N, C-alpha and C positions, 0 to 999 in steps of 0.2 A: 331636226329638219335637215334634209340633205339638199345640197346645191346641185347645179347642173353638172352632168358628167362630161368631162373634157374628152375631146376626140383623141383616140389612141394613135400615137405616132409609131409606125413600123417602118424601119429603113431597110432598103436593099443594100447590098455590099457596095454597089457603085455610088449610091446616094451618100452613104456614110463616108466613103473615101473622098468624095467631092467636098462634103461639109468640113471634114477635118483638114483638107488641103486649103480651103478658103481661110480657115482660122490661122494656119501657119504662114500663109502668104503675106509678105510685108507690104505689097502694093494693093492689097484688097481694100476696098472702102471699109471704114470702121463699122458703118451701119450693117453691111452684109456679114461681116465676121461676127458681130453681136447676134444677129438673127440665126446664124449657123450654130453658135453656142447654145442659144435657146432651144433650137430643134434637137440638138444632140442630147441636152439634158432632159427634154420632154420624152425622147426615145428611151431614156433610162427608166422611165416610169414615174418621174417626179411630177408633182402637181404644179400648176402655174404659180401659185403663191410661193412655193419653195424655190422654183427657178428664178422668179423675180427677186426674191431676197438674196439669192446667191449672186446675181448679176447686177443688182442695184437698179432694176427697172420695175415698173408697176405690173401687177399680175394681169391687168387688162391688156397691156402691151404683149405679154407672153401669149395670152389667149388669142389675140389677133393674128400673130404670126403662126401660131399652131394651126388655127383654122385655115389660113391661106396655104400653108404647106400641105395639109391633108387634102385640100381641094385641088391645088395646082402643082403640087410637088416642088421641085427646085425652082421652076419659073415663078412660083408664088412668092419667093423671097426677094425679088427685085422690086424696085419702086415702080408704081404705076404712073402713067402720064397724068399730069395735072391739067385741069381745064383752064381756059383763058387764052390770052394772046401769047403767041410764041415769043421766045426771047429774041431781042434784036441785037444784043451785044454778043460778039463772037469771042 
């Protein structure tokens, strides 16, 4: 039995350099650098299960970010706004 086929991640030179720069940046949020690592490993042709095992995250998490990157490219790696009342503490 064969599972779903993952979306193929193909990076342009600009996208690859941006992702690698975010990983090296000390002030980048940890969540963004983890997502960049996931996408770079996916671009190497690894399956979500392998990427998850390497980075210590669940394969569904890798699949989520892979799908969002394929759909929205770099903009897909940022957090979406959450519903509800806006924050009142500044």
